[in-house]
C-alpha positions as CSV (number, residue, x, y, z in Angstrom):
1,M,44.0,-8.9,22.9
2,S,41.8,-10.3,20.2
3,L,39.3,-8.1,18.4
4,I,36.0,-7.5,20.1
5,P,33.1,-8.5,17.8
6,A,30.5,-5.7,17.3
7,T,26.9,-6.0,16.0
8,I,24.7,-3.1,14.9
9,L,21.1,-3.5,15.7
10,T,18.8,-1.3,13.7
11,G,15.1,-1.0,12.7
12,F,12.4,1.5,12.7
13,L,10.6,2.8,15.8
14,G,8.6,0.1,17.4
15,S,10.1,-2.7,15.4
16,G,11.1,-4.6,18.5
17,K,14.8,-3.8,19.0
18,T,14.5,-3.5,22.7
19,T,12.5,-6.7,23.0
20,L,15.2,-8.5,21.1
21,L,17.9,-6.9,23.2
22,K,16.2,-7.8,26.4
23,R,16.0,-11.4,25.3
24,V,19.6,-11.5,24.2
25,L,20.6,-9.9,27.6
26,S,18.5,-12.1,29.8
27,E,19.3,-15.5,28.1
28,A,21.8,-17.7,29.9
29,H,24.3,-17.9,27.2
30,G,27.4,-17.3,29.3
31,Q,28.5,-14.4,27.1
32,K,29.1,-11.0,28.5
33,I,27.7,-8.4,26.2
34,A,28.2,-4.6,26.2
35,I,25.2,-2.7,24.9
36,I,25.7,0.7,23.5
37,E,22.5,2.6,23.1
38,N,23.0,5.2,20.5
39,E,20.0,7.4,21.4
40,F,19.5,11.1,20.7
41,G,17.1,13.2,22.5
42,E,15.9,14.0,26.0
43,E,15.2,10.9,28.0
44,N,16.0,7.4,27.1
45,I,13.0,5.3,27.8
46,D,14.6,2.0,26.7
47,N,17.1,2.3,29.4
48,D,14.4,2.1,32.1
49,I,13.4,-1.2,30.6
50,L,16.9,-2.6,30.5
51,V,18.3,-1.3,33.8
52,T,16.7,0.7,36.6
53,D,17.9,3.6,38.8
54,S,21.4,4.4,37.8
55,Q,22.8,7.7,36.8
56,E,26.0,6.4,35.4
57,Q,26.8,6.2,31.8
58,I,28.1,2.6,32.0
59,I,26.1,0.2,34.0
60,Q,27.2,-3.3,35.0
61,M,24.3,-5.7,35.0
62,S,23.6,-8.6,37.2
63,N,24.4,-11.2,34.5
64,G,27.7,-9.6,33.7
65,C,26.4,-7.6,30.7
66,I,27.1,-3.9,30.5
67,C,24.9,-1.1,29.3
68,C,26.3,2.2,28.1
69,T,24.2,5.1,26.8
70,I,25.8,7.6,24.5
71,R,24.4,10.9,23.5
72,E,27.6,12.1,21.8
73,D,30.2,10.3,19.9
74,L,30.0,6.6,19.2
75,R,33.7,6.6,18.7
76,E,34.4,7.8,22.2
77,A,32.1,5.3,23.7
78,L,33.8,2.4,21.8
79,Q,37.2,3.7,22.8
80,L,36.2,4.0,26.4
81,L,34.8,0.5,26.6
82,A,37.9,-1.0,24.9
83,A,40.2,0.9,27.2
84,K,38.3,-0.3,30.3
85,K,38.4,-3.8,29.0
86,R,42.2,-3.6,28.5
87,Q,42.7,-2.2,32.0
88,G,40.6,-5.1,33.4
89,L,37.9,-2.7,34.7
90,L,35.2,-4.1,32.6
91,D,34.8,-7.7,31.3
92,F,32.8,-8.3,28.2
93,D,33.0,-10.5,25.1
94,R,31.2,-8.5,22.5
95,V,29.4,-5.2,21.8
96,V,25.9,-4.6,20.5
97,I,25.1,-1.1,19.3
98,E,21.4,-0.3,19.2
99,T,20.8,2.6,16.9
100,T,17.9,5.0,17.2
101,G,14.8,4.1,15.2
102,V,15.5,6.8,12.6
103,A,19.2,6.3,12.2
104,D,21.0,5.5,9.0
105,P,23.3,2.6,10.0
106,G,25.9,3.6,7.4
107,P,27.9,6.1,9.4
108,V,27.8,3.7,12.4
109,A,29.3,0.9,10.2
110,Q,31.9,3.3,8.8
111,T,33.2,4.2,12.2
112,F,34.7,0.7,12.4
113,F,36.7,1.2,9.2
114,M,37.6,4.8,9.2
115,D,39.0,5.1,12.7
116,D,42.3,3.2,13.2
117,E,42.0,3.0,16.9
118,I,38.5,1.5,16.6
119,A,39.6,-0.9,13.8
120,E,42.5,-2.1,16.1
121,S,40.0,-3.0,18.9
122,Y,36.8,-4.1,17.2
123,L,35.6,-6.3,14.4
124,L,32.3,-5.3,12.8
125,D,30.4,-8.6,12.6
126,S,27.0,-7.6,11.1
127,I,24.1,-5.3,10.8
128,L,20.8,-6.7,12.0
129,T,17.6,-5.0,10.9
130,L,14.2,-5.5,12.5
131,V,11.2,-4.8,10.4
132,D,7.7,-4.5,11.9
133,A,5.3,-6.5,9.7
134,K,2.3,-4.5,10.6
135,H,3.7,-1.0,9.8
136,A,6.6,-1.9,7.5
137,N,5.0,-1.0,4.1
138,Q,3.9,2.4,5.4
139,Q,7.3,3.1,6.9
140,L,9.1,1.9,3.8
141,D,6.9,4.1,1.6
142,D,7.3,7.2,3.8
143,R,10.8,7.1,5.3
144,Q,14.1,6.8,3.6
145,E,15.8,5.8,6.8
146,A,13.6,2.7,7.0
147,R,14.6,1.7,3.4
148,R,18.2,2.3,4.2
149,Q,18.1,0.1,7.2
150,V,16.8,-2.7,5.0
151,G,19.5,-2.0,2.4
152,F,22.3,-2.2,4.9
153,A,21.1,-5.4,6.6
154,D,23.1,-8.6,6.8
155,Q,20.1,-10.3,8.5
156,I,16.5,-9.2,8.6
157,F,14.2,-10.1,11.4
158,I,10.5,-9.5,10.7
159,S,8.5,-8.9,13.9
160,K,4.8,-8.8,14.6
161,T,3.9,-11.3,11.8
162,D,1.1,-12.5,14.0
163,L,-0.7,-9.2,13.5
164,V,-1.0,-9.5,9.7
165,S,-2.1,-12.2,7.2
166,A,0.3,-14.8,5.7
167,E,-0.2,-13.1,2.4
168,E,0.9,-9.7,3.7
169,V,4.0,-11.3,5.2
170,A,4.8,-12.9,1.9
171,D,4.3,-9.6,0.1
172,L,6.6,-7.9,2.5
173,Q,9.3,-10.5,2.2
174,H,9.1,-10.2,-1.6
175,R,9.5,-6.4,-1.3
176,L,12.4,-6.7,1.1
177,K,14.1,-9.3,-1.1
178,H,14.1,-6.8,-4.0
179,M,15.6,-4.2,-1.8
180,N,18.3,-6.5,-0.4
181,P,18.7,-10.0,-1.8
182,R,21.8,-10.8,0.3
183,A,20.1,-10.6,3.8
184,P,18.3,-13.8,4.9
185,Q,14.9,-13.0,6.4
186,K,13.4,-14.6,9.5
187,A,10.1,-14.0,11.3
188,V,10.6,-13.5,15.0
189,H,8.0,-13.7,17.8
190,F,8.6,-11.4,20.7
191,G,12.3,-11.3,20.1
192,E,12.7,-15.0,20.4
193,V,15.6,-15.8,18.2
194,A,18.6,-18.1,18.6
195,L,21.8,-16.4,19.4
196,S,23.4,-18.2,16.5
197,E,21.2,-16.0,14.3
198,V,22.3,-12.8,16.0
199,F,26.0,-13.2,16.6
200,D,29.0,-14.3,14.6
201,L,27.2,-13.9,11.3
202,R,30.4,-12.4,9.7
203,G,28.4,-10.2,7.4
204,F,31.5,-8.0,7.0
205,N,33.9,-10.8,6.8
206,L,35.4,-10.6,3.3
207,N,36.1,-14.4,3.2
208,T,32.5,-15.5,3.5
209,K,30.6,-16.8,0.5
210,L,28.4,-14.4,-1.2
211,D,24.9,-15.2,0.0
212,I,22.4,-14.1,-2.6
213,D,19.1,-15.9,-2.4
214,P,19.2,-18.2,-5.5
215,D,15.6,-17.6,-6.3
216,F,16.2,-13.9,-6.5
217,L,18.1,-14.5,-9.7
218,K,15.2,-16.3,-11.3
219,E,12.6,-14.3,-13.1
220,D,9.1,-13.9,-11.6
221,D,6.8,-16.6,-13.1
222,H,4.7,-14.3,-15.3
223,D,7.6,-12.3,-16.6
224,H,9.2,-12.8,-20.0
225,D,11.7,-15.5,-19.3
226,H,14.9,-13.7,-20.1
227,A,16.9,-16.1,-17.9
228,G,15.7,-19.2,-19.6
229,H,17.0,-18.9,-23.1
230,D,19.9,-21.0,-24.3
231,H,23.3,-19.5,-24.2
232,A,26.2,-20.1,-26.4
233,P,28.9,-22.3,-24.7
234,G,30.8,-20.3,-22.2
235,E,28.4,-17.5,-21.6
236,S,26.0,-19.3,-19.2
237,C,26.6,-16.8,-16.5
238,N,26.2,-13.6,-18.5
239,H,22.6,-12.6,-18.3
240,L,21.8,-9.9,-15.9
241,S,19.2,-10.3,-13.3
242,H,16.2,-8.3,-14.3
243,Q,14.3,-6.5,-11.6
244,H,10.7,-6.4,-12.5
245,G,8.9,-8.1,-9.7
246,H,5.1,-8.0,-9.5
247,H,5.0,-5.2,-6.9
248,H,4.8,-2.2,-9.0
249,A,3.0,-0.4,-6.2
250,H,6.3,0.0,-4.3
251,D,8.8,1.9,-6.3
252,D,11.4,1.8,-3.6
253,D,14.5,4.0,-4.1
254,V,16.6,1.3,-2.3
255,K,17.0,-1.4,-4.9
256,S,19.5,-4.1,-5.7
257,F,20.9,-5.5,-8.9
258,V,23.4,-8.2,-9.6
259,F,26.2,-8.3,-12.2
260,R,27.4,-11.7,-13.4
261,S,29.9,-12.8,-16.0
262,D,32.2,-15.7,-16.6
263,R,34.9,-13.6,-18.3
264,A,37.7,-12.4,-16.1
265,F,38.0,-8.9,-14.8
266,D,41.0,-6.7,-15.7
267,P,42.1,-5.6,-12.2
268,A,43.3,-2.1,-13.3
269,K,40.1,-1.4,-15.3
270,L,37.9,-2.6,-12.5
271,E,39.7,-0.5,-9.9
272,D,39.4,2.6,-12.2
273,F,35.7,2.0,-12.8
274,L,34.8,1.3,-9.1
275,G,36.9,4.2,-8.0
276,A,35.0,6.5,-10.3
277,V,31.5,5.3,-9.4
278,V,32.3,5.4,-5.7
279,N,33.4,9.0,-6.2
280,I,30.1,10.0,-7.7
281,Y,27.6,7.6,-6.1
282,G,29.3,6.6,-2.9
283,P,26.8,8.2,-0.5
284,R,24.0,6.3,-2.3
285,M,25.8,3.0,-2.4
286,L,24.7,1.2,0.7
287,R,26.3,-2.2,0.4
288,Y,28.0,-3.9,-2.5
289,K,29.7,-7.3,-2.3
290,G,31.0,-9.8,-4.8
291,V,33.0,-12.9,-5.5
292,L,35.1,-12.0,-8.5
293,Y,37.0,-13.9,-11.2
294,M,40.1,-11.8,-11.7
295,K,42.8,-12.1,-14.3
296,G,46.2,-13.0,-12.9
297,T,45.2,-15.0,-9.9
298,D,43.9,-18.5,-9.3
299,R,42.0,-17.5,-6.3
300,K,38.6,-15.9,-5.9
301,V,38.7,-12.2,-5.1
302,I,36.2,-11.3,-2.4
303,F,35.1,-7.7,-2.7
304,Q,32.9,-5.5,-0.6
305,G,32.1,-2.0,0.3
306,V,29.9,0.4,2.3
307,H,29.3,3.9,0.9
308,Q,32.7,5.2,-0.2
309,L,34.8,2.5,1.6
310,M,35.7,-0.6,-0.3
311,G,38.1,-3.5,0.1
312,S,39.1,-6.8,-1.4
313,D,40.7,-9.9,-0.2
314,L,42.0,-13.1,-1.8
315,G,39.6,-15.9,-1.1
316,P,40.1,-19.6,-1.6
317,A,41.4,-21.0,-4.9
318,W,39.0,-21.8,-7.7
319,G,38.4,-25.6,-7.6
320,P,39.7,-27.6,-10.6
321,D,36.2,-28.3,-11.8
322,E,34.6,-25.1,-10.7
323,K,33.2,-22.7,-13.2
324,R,35.0,-19.4,-12.9
325,C,32.4,-16.7,-12.7
326,S,32.0,-13.3,-11.1
327,K,28.9,-12.3,-9.1
328,M,28.5,-8.9,-7.6
329,V,25.4,-7.4,-5.9
330,F,24.9,-3.7,-5.5
331,I,22.4,-2.3,-3.0
332,G,21.8,1.4,-3.2
333,I,19.5,4.4,-3.5
334,D,18.5,5.2,-7.1
335,L,21.7,3.9,-8.5
336,P,21.9,4.0,-12.4
337,Q,21.8,0.3,-13.0
338,D,22.7,0.6,-16.7
339,I,25.8,2.7,-15.9
340,F,27.0,0.2,-13.3
341,L,26.4,-2.9,-15.4
342,Q,27.9,-1.4,-18.5
343,G,31.0,-0.2,-16.5
344,M,31.5,-3.6,-15.0
345,E,31.1,-5.2,-18.4
346,Q,33.8,-2.8,-19.8
347,S,36.1,-3.8,-17.0
348,L,36.3,-7.4,-18.2
349,V,39.3,-8.6,-20.0
């Protein structure tokens, strides 16, 4: 049986997760989707919207989709669904986990890597985060969970943009980009979004290219132009991306920074360094991902991690005319950028 793709849908209260889900469930796409609602608390209101009058925990819907509400362990729910699929009792192609509005998606993502039984049945595809344009700044200012949800995202959907000015949307996008430069952003209207932007994004697939918005690495216009000065031959990739931005009003604790170099990494040194920082800062390291130029191999090394879990894979070979260069983005909560960048620098050959 091939692995069942899983998508984590997150976003703060009222950001439009249920609207998006309803749309995904009701669209005639011929896919059978199992929805796991990871709700805590007394009564689950969302369930009434999605499916009516049923006391069961797993509900088969008219279009072949399945809804499953869990109040205890996500692991058990995933195991139960996979077992029923294997036994031919349930038929579904993929799973979407809707987290509660105040959840940190980190532990949900970790379930797919830490539990062997889950890892043998499921493939974590991506984390989608919905951000409500009208209330986002306040939520990001006040609530760390909202900032974490942005930091973890592989794709950000901005809802309710019709309720704010174009300038406010642009400011919000700028802020989100500084928190997470690797997640593409898209404004959505009432959950209307193409399925190709929701499923099979391969955000956790190690072999994908590293998507960092190219403009993110440029300086803001009125900043001192560190990036523009001439480099000696062979060091064109070495400057670090500075993180000033013109939004001093938001000093978010979730921030990103990028390490780049065109010298090769010493694999043993890099492993020691990353092992050490993950030991200390792991809980604050939300996502980190890179394409690395490693001594001793002609292939790119694709690296990524979530919290304390990290892994690497050999990617495609470097092209004959391709410039060998490492790029790694770190997204985390109050990470000491200088320690990370210096440690990475010292892990080079």
